[in-house]
N, C-alpha and C positions, 0 to 999 in steps of 0.2 A: 833476092830480098835481103839476105844477110849482109851483103856489101852496103846496101843503102842504109840499113839499120846501123851498121858499124860506122859509116861515114857521118851519120847524124848524131852518133853517140846515144842512140835510143834502141833498146831491145824490145821490139813489139812482141815477138813470140814469147820472150821471157818476162814480159811486163806483168805485174800483178794486176788483178782486176781492180784493186784499189787505185793504182796509178792511173789507169784508163778512166775510171770514174772521176777521179780528181781533175784530170785534164778536161773532160767534158764539162764538169762543174765550173771550172774557171773560164772556159770558153763561153758558156752560157751566162756566167756571172758578168763577164765583160760586156756581153750583148745586153743583158738586163740593166747593167749599170749605165749604159748609154740611154736607156729609156727613162731613167731617173735623171731628168735634166731640167735645169733652170736657166732659161735664156736671160742674158743681161743686156740692158738697153744700150750700153756704151761700148760693147765689144761683140764681135761675131762668135766668140767662143763661149759656150754655155758651161755652167757648172754641172758635172756628172759624178756618178759613183765609180766610173771605170777604173780610175787609178787604184782604188782599194783592191779590186780584183787582180790588177796587174801585179801589184806588190805582193799580195797573198799568194798568187800563182807562182811567183818566183820562189817564195819561201817554201811552199809545200811541194812543188814539182821539181825543183832544181833547174839549173841553167838550160839544158837542152829541151826538156819537155815544156818549160815555161815559154821559151822562145818559139817553139813549134805552135803552141796554143795562140800566142799573140800574132804570129805570122798567119795562122789559119783565120783568125778574126779579121785581119786586114784583107785577106784574099776573099773571104766570104762577102765582106762589104763591097769590095771592088767588083765582085761578080754580079752585083745588082740586088742582093738581099738587103733589106732595110735594117741594118744592125748598127748604124752609126747614130750619134745623138740626133734627136728630133726625127727619127725614122728615116734619116738620109741614107742613100745607097749610091753605089756606082764609083768608078775609078776617079771621077772628077773630084770627089770628096777628098781623096788622097793627094790632091794638089790645091785644095782650097785654103781659106784662111786658117782653119784649125788643123790642117794636115800635119804640121810639125809635132803636135801633141800626140796624134795617132801613131806616127812613125816613132816617136819616143818610147812607145810601149815596148818595142823590141829590145833596145839596149837596156832599158830599165829592168825588164824581166831577166835579162842575162846577168846584169849586175847583182840583183838580189839573189837569183838562183845560184850564181857562182860563189857568193860570199856568205850566204846565210849560215852555213854550218859553223863558220869561224865566229860569226857575230851572235849566234843564238844563245850562247851561255850567259850573256849579260844584257840587261834591259837597255842600258845606255848604248851599247854597241848595236843592238837591233834597231833602235830608234835612229841612230846615226846612219846606218846603212840604208834604211828605208827612206830617210829624209834625203840622202844623196841621190837615190834612184828617182824619187819624186821630183827633186830639183832638176835632174836631167830631163825629165819629161817637160817641166815648165820652161827650161832654157831652150830646148829644141823647138817647143811650140812657139815661144815668144820670138825666137830668131826668125822662124818662118813667117809668123804673123807680121813682123816688122818688114820683112822682105816683100811679102804679098801686098801689104797696104802702104808701103813706103813711109814707115814710121821712124821717127828718131828714137834714141834709146829711152828717154824718159817716158814718152808717150807709149812706147812698146811695153815698158814695165808696168805702167798704169793700166794698160788694157790686157796684158797677157800674164802677169804674175800677181800683182797686188790683190785683185779681187778674189783670187783663188787661195791665197795663203791660209786664212782661217780654216777653211774646209780641208785643205791638204794636211794641216797639222792634226786635225781630228782623224783623218784617214790613216796617217802614218802611225799615230798612237793606237788606233784600232788594229791595224795590221800587225803591229808589234805584239799586242796582247793575244791576237788570234793565230799568229804564226806558230809553227811547231817548235817545241823546245828541244834544244840539244841534239840536233841531227836526227830528229824523229821522222824526217821525210820518207814517204813511201817509196 
């Protein structure tokens, strides 16, 4: 077990109860964020609250734990539990039109978790980091959406990025305000 923990960069035995509780909280937050969804008539991708929990999970948990949480989220959904937007479930979701957004949760959580301590001292740095991670999710999602639906770049932008920008700005600002200050991660 020690080798597995060391390879992942996670100390399960030495983890504080707070870290485990936070991990469960952000996993459940991502699931519940998928249930707060607004379908849009012109795109197969709904508006959800998931990215808020992805960003906050990275800030509070750090790189390794945040990635494990998002990997667990994807695995739970692929296994058949209805944890994706619209109560969708199954591995086919991870290859459908909005799969790129879901897969983007992993690198976004790694990015925020890996750089949060450096950025947390200044509001502008936190917002910039969170915006970059959020943009990474949008770009991965839009690239896959364009591939899946055979869209040109303008149509892909209009279906995969533009409708989500106002909400993502609000989520980035909220995550910046709710994230730990100055390396306070458990």
